[in-house]
C-alpha positions in Angstrom: 25.3 101.3 100.4 22.3 103.2 99.1 24.5 105.5 97.0 26.4 102.5 95.6 23.2 100.7 94.6 21.7 103.9 93.1 24.9 104.4 91.0 24.7 100.8 89.7 21.0 101.3 88.8 21.8 104.5 86.9 24.7 102.9 85.0 22.8 99.7 84.2 19.8 101.8 83.0 21.9 104.0 80.8 23.8 101.0 79.4 20.5 99.1 78.7 18.9 102.1 76.9 22.1 102.8 74.9 22.5 99.2 73.7 18.7 98.9 72.9 18.5 102.2 71.0 21.9 101.8 69.3 20.9 98.3 68.0 17.5 99.5 66.8 19.0 102.4 64.9 21.7 100.2 63.3 19.0 97.7 62.2 17.2 100.6 60.6 20.2 101.2 58.3 21.3 104.4 60.1 25.0 105.1 60.0 27.1 104.5 63.2 27.9 108.2 63.6 24.2 109.3 63.2 23.1 106.5 65.5 25.5 107.5 68.2 24.5 111.2 67.8 20.9 110.3 68.2 21.5 108.1 71.2 23.7 110.8 73.0 20.6 113.0 73.0 18.1 110.3 73.9 19.9 109.1 77.0 18.9 112.3 78.8 22.2 112.8 80.6 24.2 115.9 79.8 27.5 114.5 81.0 27.1 111.3 78.9 26.0 113.4 75.9 29.2 115.5 76.1 31.4 112.4 76.4 29.6 110.8 73.5 30.7 113.7 71.3 34.3 112.6 72.0 33.4 109.0 70.9 31.8 110.3 67.7 34.9 112.4 66.9 37.1 109.3 67.4 35.0 107.2 65.1 35.1 109.9 62.4 38.9 109.6 62.6 38.6 105.9 61.8 38.8 104.4 65.3 36.7 101.3 66.1 33.5 101.8 68.1 34.7 99.8 71.1 38.0 101.7 71.4 36.2 105.0 71.0 33.7 104.2 73.8 36.5 102.9 76.0 38.2 106.3 75.9 35.3 108.1 77.6 35.3 105.7 80.5 31.5 105.6 81.1 30.2 102.2 80.0 31.2 98.9 81.7 34.1 96.9 80.4 31.8 94.0 79.5 29.9 96.3 77.0 33.2 97.5 75.4 34.4 93.9 75.1 31.1 92.7 73.6 31.0 95.5 71.1 34.6 94.7 70.1 33.5 91.0 69.5 30.5 92.2 67.5 32.6 94.5 65.3 35.1 91.7 64.6 32.4 89.1 63.9 30.1 91.4 61.9 27.2 90.7 64.4 27.1 94.0 66.3 23.3 94.3 66.4 22.9 90.8 67.8 25.6 91.4 70.4 24.0 94.7 71.5 20.6 92.9 71.9 22.2 90.3 74.2 23.9 93.0 76.3 20.7 94.9 76.5 18.9 91.9 77.9 21.6 91.3 80.4 21.5 94.9 81.7 17.7 94.9 81.8 18.0 92.0 84.3 20.6 93.9 86.2 18.4 97.0 86.5 15.5 94.8 87.8 17.8 93.1 90.3 19.3 96.4 91.6 15.8 97.9 92.0 14.6 94.9 94.0 17.8 95.2 96.2 17.2 98.9 96.8 13.6 98.2 97.6 14.6 95.5 100.1 16.9 98.1 101.9 14.3 100.9 101.9 11.2 98.8 102.8 12.1 98.2 106.5 12.7 102.0 107.0 9.4 102.8 105.4 7.7 100.3 107.7 9.3 101.9 110.7 8.2 105.3 109.7 4.7 104.2 109.0 4.4 102.4 112.4 5.9 105.5 114.2 3.5 107.8 112.4 0.4 105.7 113.2 1.5 105.3 116.8 2.1 109.0 117.2 -1.3 109.8 115.6 -3.0 107.5 118.1 -1.1 108.4 121.3 -0.3 112.1 120.8 -4.0 113.3 120.7 -4.9 111.1 123.7 -2.0 112.2 125.8 -2.5 115.9 124.8 -6.2 115.6 125.7 -5.4 114.6 129.3 -2.6 117.1 129.5 -5.0 119.9 128.4 -7.6 118.6 130.8 -5.3 118.3 133.9 -2.8 121.1 133.4 -4.4 123.8 131.3 -7.4 125.9 132.3 -8.8 126.0 128.8 -12.4 126.6 129.7 -14.6 127.1 126.7 -11.7 126.9 124.3 -10.8 123.4 125.4 -10.9 121.9 121.9 -8.8 124.7 120.4 -6.2 124.3 123.1 -6.3 120.5 122.8 -5.6 120.8 119.0 -2.8 123.3 119.6 -1.2 121.1 122.3 -1.4 118.1 120.0 0.2 119.9 117.1 3.0 121.1 119.4 3.6 117.7 120.9 3.4 115.6 117.7 7.0 116.3 116.4 8.5 115.3 119.7 6.3 112.3 120.0 7.1 111.2 116.5 10.9 111.4 117.0 10.6 109.8 120.4 8.8 106.9 118.8 11.4 106.5 116.1 14.6 106.9 118.1 13.7 105.6 121.5 10.4 103.9 122.1 10.3 102.0 118.9 13.8 100.6 119.1 13.3 99.7 122.8 10.1 97.8 122.1 11.6 96.0 119.2 14.6 95.0 121.3 12.4 93.7 124.1 10.3 91.7 121.7 13.4 90.4 120.0 14.8 89.1 123.2 11.5 87.5 124.2 11.1 85.7 120.9 14.8 84.8 120.8 14.5 83.0 124.1 11.4 81.2 123.0 12.7 80.2 119.6 14.7 77.1 120.7 11.6 75.9 122.7 9.3 76.4 119.6 11.8 74.6 117.4 12.0 71.7 119.8 8.2 71.5 120.0 8.0 71.5 116.2 10.6 68.8 115.9 8.8 66.6 118.5 5.5 67.2 116.7 7.0 66.2 113.3 8.7 63.1 114.8 5.4 62.1 116.4 3.7 62.5 113.0 6.3 60.3 111.3 5.9 57.7 114.0 2.2 57.6 113.4 
């Protein structure tokens, strides 16, 4: 899922930058071939740059822009169709601007979706780290005090024990303790949810009656 979303973000980003830059260059009275040559370098993707050279060669042979871009199979079909419409109507720059706006929105949406998928994982890692940082030193302190004859080097042995125990405590928190606690709380609040909803309904009905 993450890989799919990431691919969509990259494709939408490249398409948005291509349409925006291509439109700007055409509005500046730069020829189509020169504009595509410049954009192939500005996109910052070696694979796309190599494919764009094929497109440029096709255009030099007299092929339409849309058909030339279609042969390299990189850009979405909607872009190819819109460019074809723009070529036929003589409004290529305007069409490119509309497509750019559309893909800007697509990039924003895809980034928000990716963030929504990653955010719960980041929260879990943060909670696990904080819990480990709080519990591991405390438990290592008592382990050093009860089971190790540290003597004058108590603090050094305590720090060493904490450092050795932290990785295990961290992964224990992520893969066992954390999921177990969340499952228990989930069951508790799931059982109470109908009762809470009933109390809220009764409260609202009482308010309406008053």
